[in-house]
C-alpha positions in Angstrom: 4.5 23.6 38.1 4.2 19.7 37.9 1.6 19.4 40.1 -1.2 21.7 38.9 -3.2 18.6 37.3 -3.0 16.8 40.8 -6.5 16.6 41.8 -7.5 15.1 37.6 -4.9 12.8 38.0 -5.3 11.7 41.4 -9.5 11.0 40.5 -8.0 8.9 37.5 -5.0 6.8 38.7 -6.1 5.5 42.4 -9.1 3.4 40.6 -7.4 2.5 36.6 -4.1 0.5 38.8 -6.7 -1.7 39.7 -7.0 -4.0 37.0 -3.9 -4.1 35.8 -1.4 -6.9 35.8 1.8 -5.3 35.7 5.0 -6.2 33.5 8.3 -7.0 34.9 10.0 -3.0 34.8 12.5 -3.4 32.3 16.1 -1.2 32.8 15.3 2.4 32.0 19.0 1.9 29.4 16.7 -0.7 27.4 14.7 2.3 25.9 18.3 5.3 26.1 19.6 4.1 22.9 20.3 7.6 20.5 19.2 5.7 16.9 19.9 8.6 14.7 18.5 8.9 11.2 20.3 10.2 8.0 19.3 13.8 5.8 16.5 12.3 3.2 15.1 15.1 0.7 11.8 15.6 -0.3 11.7 13.8 -3.7 13.9 10.9 -1.9 10.5 10.5 0.1 8.0 10.6 -2.5 6.4 7.7 -3.3 8.0 6.1 -6.2 6.8 4.6 -9.1 9.5 1.8 -8.7 8.4 1.5 -5.3 4.7 1.5 -6.7 5.6 -1.7 -9.2 7.3 -3.6 -6.2 4.4 -3.5 -4.5 2.5 -4.6 -7.6 4.6 -7.3 -8.4 5.0 -8.7 -5.2 0.9 -8.2 -4.0 0.3 -9.7 -7.6 2.8 -13.2 -7.4 2.4 -13.5 -3.9 -1.4 -13.0 -3.2 -3.0 -13.1 -6.8 -1.1 -15.8 -7.6 -0.4 -15.3 -11.1 2.8 -17.1 -11.9 1.2 -19.8 -10.1 0.8 -21.2 -6.8 4.2 -23.0 -5.2 4.6 -20.9 -2.5 1.3 -18.9 -0.4 1.9 -16.1 1.9 -0.1 -17.9 4.7 -0.3 -21.2 5.9 -2.2 -23.7 8.3 -1.7 -26.9 9.2 -5.1 -28.7 8.6 -4.8 -32.2 10.3 -1.2 -31.9 10.7 -0.6 -31.2 7.3 0.8 -28.0 6.0 -1.6 -25.6 2.9 1.9 -24.7 1.7 3.4 -28.2 1.3 -0.4 -29.9 0.0 -1.2 -26.9 -2.3 -2.1 -29.6 -5.1 -5.1 -30.5 -2.7 -6.7 -27.8 -3.1 -8.3 -25.7 -5.9 -8.2 -22.6 -5.8 -9.5 -19.4 -7.7 -8.9 -15.9 -7.7 -11.5 -13.2 -8.5 -11.1 -10.3 -10.6 -9.9 -7.3 -8.8 -12.6 -4.9 -7.7 -12.2 -1.4 -8.5 -10.9 1.7 -6.3 -12.9 2.6 -3.0 -14.9 -0.6 -3.4 -13.9 -2.4 0.0 -11.2 0.0 1.5 -10.5 4.0 1.2 -7.8 4.0 -1.8 -7.6 0.1 -2.4 -8.4 -3.0 -4.4 -9.8 -5.8 -3.7 -9.2 -9.2 -4.5 -10.6 -12.7 -3.1 -8.4 -15.7 -3.1 -10.2 -18.7 -2.3 -9.0 -22.3 -1.5 -11.5 -25.3 -1.4 -9.8 -28.3 -0.3 -11.0 -31.1 -2.7 -11.4 -33.6 -0.5 -12.9 -32.3 2.6 -15.5 -29.3 3.7 -12.5 -26.9 4.3 -12.7 -23.4 2.5 -9.9 -20.6 3.3 -11.0 -17.4 1.8 -8.1 -14.8 1.3 -9.5 -11.3 1.7 -6.0 -9.3 -0.3 -6.6 -5.2 -1.3 -3.8 -3.3 -2.7 -2.9 0.3 -2.1 -1.2 1.4 -5.3 -0.8 4.6 -5.0 0.3 3.9 -1.2 2.6 1.1 -2.5 1.2 -0.6 0.3 -0.9 -3.9 0.4 -2.8 -6.2 2.9 -4.7 -9.3 3.6 -6.6 -10.9 5.9 -7.6 -15.2 6.1 -10.7 -16.9 6.6 -11.2 -19.9 7.4 -14.9 -22.0 7.3 -16.0 -25.2 7.8 -19.1 -25.8 4.9 -19.8 -29.6 5.4 -22.1 -30.8 8.1 -19.7 -32.4 10.4 -16.6 -31.4 12.4 -13.6 -31.0 11.0 -10.1 -32.0 11.4 -7.8 -29.9 13.7 -6.8 -26.9 12.4 -3.2 -25.7 13.6 0.2 -23.0 12.8 -2.5 -21.1 11.7 0.3 -18.4 9.8 -2.1 -14.8 8.4 1.8 -14.1 7.3 4.8 -17.0 6.4 6.6 -15.0 3.3 9.5 -13.0 2.5 10.6 -9.2 1.4 13.5 -8.1 0.1 15.9 -6.2 2.6 19.6 -7.1 2.7 21.4 -6.9 6.1 18.4 -5.1 7.2 18.0 -3.4 10.3 14.8 -3.8 12.4 13.3 -0.9 13.7 10.2 -1.0 16.7 8.6 0.6 19.5 7.3 0.0 22.8 3.5 -0.3 24.1 1.9 1.7 26.5 2.2 0.3 29.7 2.1 3.6 32.2 5.8 3.9 31.6 7.5 7.6 30.6 9.3 5.8 28.1 5.8 4.4 26.2 6.1 4.0 22.7 10.1 4.3 22.3 11.5 3.1 19.4 14.2 0.4 19.6 15.7 -1.1 17.0 18.0 -4.2 16.1 20.1 -6.1 12.9 18.3 -9.0 11.4 19.9 -11.8 11.6 19.1 -15.6 10.8 18.0 -16.3 14.6 14.3 -15.1 14.6 13.3 -11.9 16.3 10.1 -12.5 18.6 7.7 -10.1 19.3 4.7 -10.7 21.2 1.4 -8.8 22.8 0.9 -9.3 26.5 -2.4 -10.8 28.1 -4.7 -10.2 25.4 -4.3 -6.4 24.9 -2.4 -6.3 21.4 0.0 -3.0 22.3 1.0 -3.0 25.4 4.4 -4.8 25.4 5.1 -3.4 21.6 3.6 -2.0 19.0 2.5 -4.1 16.1 4.5 -1.8 13.5 8.0 -3.2 12.3 10.5 -1.0 9.8 12.6 -3.5 8.1 15.0 -1.7 6.4 17.5 -2.9 4.2 20.4 -2.0 2.2 18.9 -1.0 -0.6 15.4 -1.4 0.3 13.0 -2.4 3.2 9.4 -2.6 3.9 6.9 -1.6 7.0 5.3 -4.7 8.1 1.8 -4.2 9.9 -0.1 -6.4 12.2 -4.2 -5.7 13.2 -5.5 -8.5 15.9 -6.9 -6.7 18.8 -5.8 -10.1 20.8 -2.7 -12.0 21.2 -0.3 -12.2 18.0 2.6 -13.4 17.7 5.6 -12.3 15.3 9.1 -13.3 14.3 11.1 -11.9 11.5 14.5 -13.1 10.4 17.3 -12.9 7.7 17.8 -15.2 4.8 20.4 -13.8 2.7 19.1 -10.7 0.6 15.5 -11.6 2.6 13.8 -10.6 5.5 11.3 -13.9 6.8 8.3 -12.6 8.7 6.1 -14.6 10.3 2.6 -13.5 12.1 -0.2 -15.5 13.8 -2.8 -15.2 16.6 0.1 -17.0 19.1 -2.1 -19.0 20.5 -4.9 -21.0 18.0 -5.4 -25.3 18.0 -9.0 -26.2 17.3 -11.4 -28.0 15.2 -13.9 -26.2 13.2 -17.8 -27.1 14.1 -20.4 -27.3 10.8 -20.5 -23.4 9.2 -17.5 -22.1 11.9 -15.2 -19.7 9.9 -12.1 -17.8 11.8 -9.9 -15.9 10.7 -6.2 -14.4 11.1 -5.1 -11.3 12.0 -4.4 -8.7 9.1 -1.4 -7.5 8.0 0.3 -5.1 6.0 3.4 -4.6 3.8 4.3 -0.7 2.5 6.9 -1.4 0.2 10.1 1.5 -0.4 13.3 2.1 -1.8 16.7 2.8 -0.5 18.3 2.8 3.1 16.6 5.5 5.0 14.4 4.0 7.4 12.6 6.9 7.6 11.4 6.1 3.8 9.2 3.9 5.9 8.1 5.4 8.5 6.4 8.1 6.2 5.2 5.8 3.3 3.1 3.9 6.6 2.4 6.8 8.0 1.2 8.3 4.5 -1.0 5.3 4.3 -2.8 5.0 7.7 -3.8 8.4 7.2 -5.3 8.3 4.0 -6.8 4.6 4.1 -6.6 3.4 7.0 -8.4 6.4 9.7 -11.9 6.9 9.1 -13.1 9.8 7.2 -14.8 11.8 9.7 -11.9 11.6 11.8 -11.0 15.6 11.6 -6.6 16.5 11.6 -7.1 17.9 15.5 -9.7 17.2 18.6 -10.5 19.3 21.3 -11.8 17.7 24.3 -13.2 19.8 27.4 -13.6 17.1 30.7 -16.8 18.1 32.1 -17.4 14.9 34.3 -14.6 12.9 36.3 -14.3 9.3 37.8 -15.2 10.9 41.0 -17.5 13.5 40.1 -20.3 13.7 42.4 -21.9 16.9 40.9 -25.8 16.3 39.7 -26.2 18.1 36.1 -27.6 21.2 36.8 -24.4 22.0 39.3 -21.8 20.9 36.6 -24.3 23.3 34.0 -23.7 25.8 36.4 -20.0 24.8 36.6 -19.9 25.5 32.9 -21.6 28.3 32.4 -18.4 29.6 34.6 -16.5 29.3 31.3 -17.1 31.9 28.5 -17.6 31.9 24.8 -13.8 32.6 24.4 -13.6 29.4 26.3 -15.3 26.9 23.9 -14.6 28.6 20.5 -11.3 26.7 21.5 -13.3 23.3 22.5 -15.3 20.9 20.3 -16.1 18.1 23.0 -17.9 18.0 26.1 -16.0 15.0 28.2 -17.8 12.7 30.4 -16.0 10.3 32.0 -16.3 6.9 33.6 -19.2 7.1 37.4 -22.0 9.0 35.1 -23.9 5.3 35.5 -25.2 4.6 39.2 -22.5 3.3 41.4 -21.6 1.3 44.6 -18.6 3.2 46.1 -16.6 4.4 43.1 -16.7 4.2 39.3 -15.4 1.0 39.3 -17.7 -1.2 40.5 -20.8 -0.8 38.7 -19.3 -1.3 35.0 -22.2 -3.3 33.1 -25.3 -1.1 34.7 -25.7 1.3 31.5 -28.0 3.9 32.8 -27.6 7.5 34.3 -27.2 7.5 37.6 -30.7 9.1 38.4 -29.6 11.4 40.9 -27.2 12.3 39.6 -29.2 13.2 35.3 -32.9 12.6 36.4 -33.7 13.8 32.5 -30.7 11.9 31.3 -27.6 11.8 29.7 -29.1 13.6 26.3 -29.6 16.7 28.6 -26.4 17.0 29.0 -25.3 17.1 24.9 -28.3 19.3 24.2 -26.4 21.7 27.1 -22.4 20.9 25.2 -24.4 21.7 21.9 -26.0 25.1 23.5 -22.1 25.9 23.3 -21.5 24.2 20.1 -20.0 20.9 21.6 -20.4 17.9 20.5 -20.5 15.3 23.7 -17.7 12.3 24.3 -19.6 9.8 26.7 -17.4 6.8 28.6 -18.2 3.0 28.6 -16.1 0.1 29.3 -19.0 -2.5 27.8 -16.5 -5.5 27.9 -16.4 -5.8 31.5 -19.1 -6.5 33.9 -19.6 -5.8 37.5 -21.5 -8.4 39.5 -25.6 -7.5 40.1 -25.0 -5.1 37.6 -27.6 -5.2 34.0 -25.7 -6.3 32.5 -24.4 -9.1 34.7 -28.2 -9.8 35.3 -28.4 -10.2 31.5 -26.0 -12.5 30.9 -26.8 -14.2 34.1 -30.4 -15.1 31.8 -28.3 -16.8 29.0 -25.7 -19.2 28.0 -22.4 -18.7 27.7 -22.7 -14.1 27.7 -20.3 -14.1 30.2 -17.4 -15.7 31.3 -16.3 -15.4 34.7 -12.4 -16.1 36.1 -11.9 -18.0 40.0 -13.7 -15.3 42.3 -12.7 -11.9 40.1 -15.0 -9.6 40.7 -15.0 -8.6 36.9 -17.0 -10.7 34.7 -16.2 -10.6 30.6 -19.2 -9.6 28.3 -18.6 -12.7 26.0 -18.8 -11.1 22.0 -17.5 -14.6 21.5 -21.3 -15.2 21.4 -22.7 -13.6 18.4 -25.9 -13.4 20.0 -24.7 -11.6 23.2 -22.4 -9.3 20.5 -26.1 -8.7 19.1 -27.6 -7.6 22.6 -24.6 -4.8 23.2 -24.3 -3.7 19.7 -28.4 -2.7 19.9 -28.2 -2.1 23.4 -25.2 0.6 23.1 -26.3 2.1 19.7 -30.1 2.8 20.8 -28.3 4.4 24.1 -26.0 6.4 21.8 -28.5 7.7 19.6 -31.1 8.5 22.2 -28.8 10.5 24.0 -26.9 11.9 20.5 -23.7 11.3 21.5 -21.1 12.4 19.3 -18.1 10.6 20.5 -18.2 7.0 22.1 -15.0 6.4 24.6 -14.8 3.0 25.1 -12.3 1.7 27.5 -10.9 -1.5 28.6 -9.1 -1.7 31.7 -8.0 -6.0 32.4 -6.9 -8.6 30.7 -8.5 -10.6 28.6 -6.6 -13.8 28.7 -7.3 -15.7 31.2 -11.2 -15.3 30.5 -10.0 -16.7 26.8 -9.2 -19.8 28.0 -11.4 -20.3 30.5 -14.2 -20.4 28.3 -11.9 -22.2 26.0 -12.3 -25.2 28.8 -15.7 -24.7 29.9 -17.9 -23.6 26.7 -15.9 -24.6 23.6 -14.9 -27.9 24.1 -11.0 -27.4 24.8 -10.6 -26.2 21.2 -7.4 -23.6 22.3 -8.0 -20.0 21.0 -11.6 -20.5 19.5 -13.0 -18.0 22.2 -10.5 -15.3 21.4 -10.7 -15.6 17.9 -14.4 -15.1 17.8 -14.4 -12.5 20.6 -11.9 -10.6 18.4 -13.9 -10.7 15.6 -17.0 -9.8 17.5 -15.3 -7.2 18.5 -14.9 -5.5 14.7 -18.3 -6.3 14.6 -19.8 -4.3 17.3 -17.7 -1.4 16.7 -18.6 -1.2 12.7 -22.3 -1.9 13.6 -22.3 1.4 16.1 -20.6 3.7 13.6 -23.4 2.2 10.7 -26.4 2.7 12.9 -25.1 6.0 15.1 -24.6 8.4 12.6 -21.3 10.4 12.1 -19.5 8.7 15.3 -16.4 8.5 16.1 -14.9 5.9 18.4 -12.0 7.0 21.0 -9.9 3.7 21.8 -8.8 3.6 25.5 -7.7 0.4 26.4 -5.5 2.0 30.1 -4.2 4.6 27.4 -2.7 2.9 24.1 -3.2 -1.0 25.2 -5.1 -1.4 21.3 -3.5 0.6 19.1 -3.0 -2.2 16.2 -4.5 -1.6 12.6 -7.8 -3.2 13.0 -8.6 -0.4 15.9 -6.9 2.5 14.0 -9.7 1.8 10.7 -12.2 2.6 13.1 -10.8 4.3 16.1 -8.4 7.0 17.3 -6.6 7.1 21.0 -7.0 10.4 22.6 -5.1 9.2 25.9 -2.3 7.2 24.4 -0.6 6.5 27.5 -2.0 6.2 31.8 1.6 7.8 32.3 -0.3 10.7 32.4 -2.5 9.5 35.1 -0.5 10.8 37.7 1.8 14.0 38.1 5.2 12.3 37.4 8.3 14.5 38.0 9.2 14.0 34.6 5.7 14.3 33.5 5.6 16.9 31.0 9.5 15.3 29.0 7.7 11.9 29.0 4.8 13.4 27.1 7.2 15.0 24.8 9.0 11.8 24.4 5.8 9.9 23.6 4.7 12.1 21.2 8.2 11.5 19.1 7.9 8.4 19.6 4.5 7.2 18.4 4.7 9.9 15.5 7.2 6.9 13.8 3.4 5.0 13.0 0.3 6.7 13.9 -0.3 10.2 13.3 -3.0 10.9 15.7 -3.0 10.3 19.1 -3.2 12.7 22.2 -3.6 13.2 26.4 -4.2 16.2 28.5 -3.0 19.6 27.3 -0.6 21.0 29.5 -1.8 25.0 29.1 0.1 26.3 32.9 3.2 27.7 31.3 4.5 27.8 27.4 6.5 24.8 28.4 4.2 22.5 29.6 1.7 23.8 26.3 4.4 23.4 23.8 5.2 19.8 25.5 1.8 18.4 24.8 1.4 20.3 21.4 -0.5 16.6 19.9 -3.4 16.5 17.0 -6.3 15.0 20.0 -7.1 15.6 23.6 -8.4 17.0 26.6 -8.4 19.9 28.4 -9.6 19.9 32.3 -11.3 22.2 34.4 -8.4 23.1 36.2 -6.1 24.6 33.4 -8.5 26.0 30.9 -7.7 29.4 32.3 -3.8 28.8 31.2 -2.0 31.3 29.5 -1.9 29.6 26.6 -4.9 27.0 26.2 -6.0 26.7 23.0 -2.6 28.5 21.5 -1.5 26.1 19.5 -4.2 24.7 17.1 -2.6 25.6 13.6 0.7 23.2 15.0 -1.6 20.4 16.2 -3.4 20.5 12.5 0.0 19.8 11.0 1.1 16.4 12.9 -0.9 14.8 10.5 1.3 13.9 7.2 5.3 13.7 6.9 7.2 13.5 10.4 10.6 13.3 10.8 12.5 12.7 14.1 15.9 14.9 14.8 17.2 14.8 18.1 16.3 11.4 20.4 16.3 12.8 24.1 14.4 10.2 25.4 12.4 11.8 28.7 15.3 12.9 30.6 15.9 15.9 31.6 19.5 16.5 30.6 18.9 15.9 26.9 17.4 17.9 24.1 14.8 16.3 22.2 13.7 17.6 18.0 10.8 16.5 15.9 9.6 18.2 13.0 6.4 17.6 10.6 5.5 18.7 7.0 3.3 18.7 4.4 3.6 16.0 1.8 4.9 18.6 -0.7 7.5 19.5 1.7 5.7 23.2 1.0 5.0 24.0 5.3 5.7 22.6 8.7 7.6 23.1 12.2 10.2 21.8 14.4 9.4 21.2 17.8 12.7 21.5 19.7 12.7 21.1 23.5 15.4 22.2 25.9 14.8 20.6 29.2 16.5 22.1 32.5 18.8 20.2 32.9 20.7 20.5 29.6 23.9 22.4 30.1 24.2 23.4 26.1 24.4 26.8 25.7 23.8 26.3 22.0 22.0 23.5 19.7 21.4 23.5 15.9 18.3 22.0 14.2 18.9 20.5 11.1 15.6 20.4 9.3 14.6 17.0 7.1 12.4 16.0 4.1 12.3 19.2 2.4 13.1 20.1 -1.3 17.2 20.9 -1.3 16.6 24.1 -3.7 13.5 25.4 -2.9 13.8 28.8 -0.4 11.8 28.9 2.9 10.2 31.3 4.8 11.3 30.5 8.6 10.8 32.3 11.7 11.1 31.3 15.6 7.0 31.2 16.8 8.4 33.8 19.7 10.0 36.3 16.9 7.7 35.7 14.2 8.4 39.2 12.7 11.9 37.8 12.3 11.7 36.5 9.2 14.6 34.6 7.2 15.4 33.1 4.1 17.6 29.9 3.6 17.1 26.6 0.8 16.1 23.4 1.6 19.4 22.1 1.1 21.3 25.0 3.7 18.3 24.0 6.1 19.7 20.5 5.9 23.3 20.7 6.1 24.0 23.3 8.2 20.4 24.1 10.2 19.4 26.4 12.3 22.0 27.9 15.4 19.6 28.9 18.8 20.5 30.0 21.6 19.2 28.5 24.8 18.7 30.1 27.7 18.8 28.7 31.6 16.0 26.2 32.1 13.1 24.9 30.2 12.6 26.3 26.9 10.2 24.8 23.8 11.2 26.4 20.8 8.2 26.2 18.2 10.5 26.3 14.5 7.9 27.5 11.8 8.8 27.1 7.7 6.7 27.4 4.5 8.4 27.7 0.7 8.7 31.0 -0.8 
């Protein structure tokens, strides 16, 4: 059963490894902790008026400075002097608060302007409060409005502040690095010694996810970072408070006249009580309703049409696709065209940067594929990797004609398209926007298969007079501008965020995109691939509601292991018995989440998780009995329900056997399942009567 996608896996995996530097593999038991959460009722899980007030009071005091500017929740040094230690040297103006939704969905935005009294330096803080979600966020922008270079800016902290969280536990997660335990949740008791976290080599979430749940005895906060580069976070305990610091990891630079730099975006979601599940769900609620783009549906299903090693012409691909009937296409939203649709040399990877359809394979362009997909009721997903440029490609030749548009590192065959240059960003934006419009592309799939840090460092030295971190800062800022421009220019465009699978899952990317392919561990037919897929859904669901990978449908257990909102069907599996069966279950995964049993990816442990509507009126539990589990029974206790409500409950496999239990009974006593030999995935459905 585990080899049924071998061909598909080998096509992808034969290349991705060439461009990824591996982290030292940590011991498996590092991600082997069985973190247990207490029960929480639906009423306790609601965002309360007190939590909204806590957020408002913190926001007004620290960001809108209603009690004066004694201490700012951010900081930077200007000519070696901390702003926070020299506030008297700055004039501070706080704008009126905007109407809700004026800048960000569900938010009211203020601008706090700090103007240096002597120099021409200015800092503007864009701060937004989402009162209904008990969440706030902010970003700091520093500009030189003078006619000469500014003094050096250093120690540029987006966050340098504290939140109430006494005797706190810190919950955080591994990032995505092609491991079975990608996104595994970890736990650490805070102390006065800071817990330090960083990204790795320039992709924001390949080391750790950029989200942290600080759970105190009487309340806490979830801290999020939006920076698609190298970030650093330090979190420690200081009496009744948790101290938080976050910044671009490396930055020390003067600013040219008219130049502006920015900090990472940071967010805080406040919650009461000692149950960290409240924090996770408050954060998820905010992400779903205020961060994700408006046009992202609850589910997306994609059908592999052309992969990295395919050589068929358009007419041959159409003929193959015609072999699937109307029933197949009724369960598919998009055709998926991965790498290799352009003219290449020996493989898809060696001519990236030539964004022109292969004339032999696609003589009428990619628009013909979009039009064909439309006849099947589908849109088209098209793969790009615009930040990497191969030698002798179209963009290599164009970049070489313009100063600083390309960054070269040693003898690497890959060059970087330098988004730190505004004109290079504008050219790329215009070219790709026109291509997407002309070819009627529905989903722009952006990949990123190499580590940018060494290229940024090189450009700092060669192009920008050794100003440390300036390339990264402008590059990341223009990456957002580039993605925003695509969506502004291409009506209805959706962005699929892939960076070797889930290595750019920070908040700023979540504001613009979703990860249809969250981990490259799914590129290979590992023996534990189904258990790893279950575990990755379990782990990433703490933070981000929408994610996906390949759908496995050859067996019931395989299909139920890959229940997730987003994903890819391959030509090799669309005839599987369970193809397209679980769309209703997938659509339930965007609201509240409850981990029930954390068996990791190990075959001798149970794993179970639950998804519920915000009002707890309906939901499901996914329960996985792995092959080597020896128990004959398992009791699944649900969570987050209305205690005195009566629920109708049934096993998906026996919908005729409906029984009734109160929310309290389901949470306290649970449902006893009889476990068969071998693998079995249960789906428990429930709804309030």
